[in-house]
C-alpha positions in Angstrom: 11.5 -28.0 5.3 11.3 -25.1 3.0 8.2 -22.8 3.0 7.7 -20.4 0.1 6.0 -17.3 1.4 4.4 -15.1 -1.2 3.7 -11.7 0.2 2.3 -8.2 -0.6 4.4 -5.8 1.5 1.5 -3.4 2.1 -0.9 -5.9 3.5 -1.1 -5.7 7.3 -2.6 -9.2 7.6 0.4 -10.6 5.7 2.7 -8.8 8.1 1.1 -10.5 11.1 1.3 -13.9 9.4 5.0 -13.4 8.4 6.0 -12.6 12.0 4.3 -15.9 13.0 6.2 -17.8 10.4 9.5 -16.3 11.4 8.8 -17.3 14.9 8.0 -20.9 13.8 11.2 -21.0 11.7 13.2 -20.2 14.9 11.6 -23.2 16.7 11.6 -25.7 13.9 13.9 -26.8 11.0 12.1 -24.5 8.6 13.6 -22.3 5.9 11.5 -19.4 4.6 11.9 -18.5 0.9 10.6 -15.0 0.5 8.5 -14.4 -2.6 6.6 -11.4 -4.0 2.9 -11.1 -4.5 1.5 -7.8 -5.8 -2.1 -7.3 -4.8 -2.5 -4.3 -7.1 -1.2 -6.3 -10.0 -3.6 -9.1 -9.1 -6.5 -6.7 -8.9 -5.6 -5.3 -12.3 -6.0 -8.8 -13.7 -2.4 -9.4 -14.5 -1.7 -12.7 -12.8 -1.5 -14.5 -16.1 -1.1 -11.5 -18.5 1.8 -11.6 -21.0 2.8 -8.1 -20.4 2.8 -5.5 -17.6 1.2 -2.1 -18.2 2.6 1.3 -17.2 3.2 1.9 -13.5 0.2 4.2 -12.8 -2.1 1.4 -13.6 -0.9 -1.0 -10.9 2.2 0.0 -9.0 1.8 2.2 -5.9 4.8 3.8 -4.2 4.6 1.2 -1.4 5.0 -1.6 -4.0 8.3 -0.3 -5.4 10.1 -2.5 -2.9 8.9 -5.6 -4.8 11.3 -4.7 -7.6 14.1 -4.5 -5.1 13.1 -7.8 -3.6 13.1 -9.4 -7.1 16.5 -8.0 -7.9 17.9 -9.5 -4.7 16.3 -12.8 -5.4 18.0 -12.8 -8.8 21.3 -12.9 -7.0 20.2 -15.6 -4.6 20.1 -13.2 -1.6 17.0 -14.7 0.0 18.0 -13.8 3.6 18.5 -10.2 2.4 15.0 -10.2 1.0 13.6 -11.3 4.4 15.6 -8.6 6.3 14.5 -5.9 3.9 10.8 -6.9 4.3 11.3 -7.0 8.1 12.8 -3.5 8.1 10.2 -2.1 5.8 7.3 -3.8 7.5 8.4 -2.5 10.9 8.4 1.1 9.6 5.1 0.9 7.6 3.0 -1.5 9.7 4.4 -1.1 13.2 5.4 2.6 13.2 2.7 3.6 10.7 5.0 5.5 8.4 3.8 6.5 5.0 5.5 4.2 2.4 7.7 6.9 0.7 10.9 6.5 -1.1 12.7 7.8 1.9 11.2 5.1 4.1 12.3 2.4 1.6 15.8 3.9 1.5 16.0 3.9 5.3 14.8 0.2 5.4 17.3 -0.7 2.7 20.2 0.8 4.6 19.1 -0.9 7.8 18.9 -4.3 6.0 22.3 -3.5 4.3 20.9 -3.9 0.8 21.2 -0.3 -0.4 23.3 -1.6 -3.3 20.0 -2.7 -4.8 17.9 0.3 -4.1 18.1 1.6 -7.6 16.0 -1.4 -8.7 13.0 0.4 -7.2 13.0 2.7 -10.2 13.8 0.0 -12.8 10.7 -1.3 -14.5 12.8 -4.2 -15.9 11.9 -6.0 -12.7 8.1 -5.8 -13.2 8.0 -9.0 -15.3 9.7 -10.8 -12.4 7.0 -9.5 -10.0 4.3 -10.6 -12.4 5.9 -14.1 -12.8 6.0 -14.5 -9.0 2.4 -13.5 -8.8 1.5 -16.0 -11.5 3.3 -18.7 -9.6 1.5 -17.9 -6.4 -1.9 -18.1 -8.2 -1.0 -21.4 -9.9 -0.2 -22.8 -6.5 -3.2 -21.5 -4.5 -5.6 -19.7 -6.8 -8.0 -18.7 -8.0 -9.8 -16.2 -5.7 -7.0 -15.8 -3.2 -4.8 -13.0 -2.0 -1.8 -12.4 0.2 -0.1 -14.3 1.7 0.2 -17.6 -0.1 2.1 -20.3 1.6 3.6 -23.3 -0.3 5.3 -26.1 1.7 8.2 -28.0 0.1 7.0 -31.3 -1.4 3.4 -30.3 -2.1 2.3 -29.0 -5.5 -0.6 -27.0 -4.1 -0.2 -24.2 -1.6 -2.9 -22.1 0.2 -3.9 -18.6 1.0 -3.1 -17.7 4.6 -3.2 -18.5 7.3 -4.8 -15.2 8.3 -4.2 -14.8 12.1 -4.7 -12.0 14.7 -3.2 -11.7 17.1 -0.1 -13.6 16.1 0.0 -17.1 17.7 3.0 -17.6 20.0 4.8 -20.5 21.7 3.3 -23.9 21.3 0.2 -22.4 19.5 2.5 -21.1 16.8 4.0 -24.5 16.2 0.6 -26.3 16.4 -0.8 -24.0 13.7 2.2 -24.6 11.5 1.8 -28.4 11.8 -1.9 -28.1 11.0 -1.1 -26.1 7.9 1.4 -28.7 6.7 -1.2 -31.4 7.3 -3.9 -29.6 5.4 -1.5 -28.9 2.5 -0.7 -32.6 2.3 -4.3 -33.5 1.5 -5.0 -32.8 -2.2 -8.8 -32.6 -1.6 -8.4 -29.8 0.9 -9.7 -26.5 -0.4 -10.8 -24.0 2.2 -11.5 -23.2 5.9 -12.6 -19.8 7.0 -13.7 -17.7 10.0 -15.0 -14.1 9.7 -12.6 -11.3 10.7 -13.9 -9.4 13.7 -11.7 -6.4 13.4 -8.4 -5.0 12.1 -5.3 -7.0 12.6 -3.4 -6.8 15.9 0.0 -5.7 14.6 3.0 -7.3 16.3 6.5 -5.7 16.4 9.2 -6.8 14.0 
């Protein structure tokens, strides 16, 4: 089973969910396809826009990694995208480092993708980021954020799941099975509980 996971790298809730999904993939025959989802671009109203404005209007330093991810995706390097996100997330979300260019470079070296680091400064990848955002919104929108999960074989995806702390063991698998069940029902739209505090950040 393939799961497309659309993510904003700076969202701590997304980081928690991503570590849950990686755990599930290790327990089940699940392949994760890593996709980008820029929350700043979404908030700027660019999910369906035909063009992307200049960087100061939407792209924060922490989001430059999305360009690198898209450049890797263009070469079919999905596993490298996942490793880069894992290294970057560990630094930003677990260690609490400020998302600077140096942090991105360090993560790229650790993920062995430094050959694509120049893409961070190449705005030719911005339309690819926008196209991925538009795809996520088509699958799960409107009025959703990061992450968006789309399960192979189902036209519609969903926002989430938002979890904290990360489910582990059998609970992790049970939640995944529940998500697959919900996504298989076209009439399903939304389930929600209020968040009681900040996310409990797991390690990488």
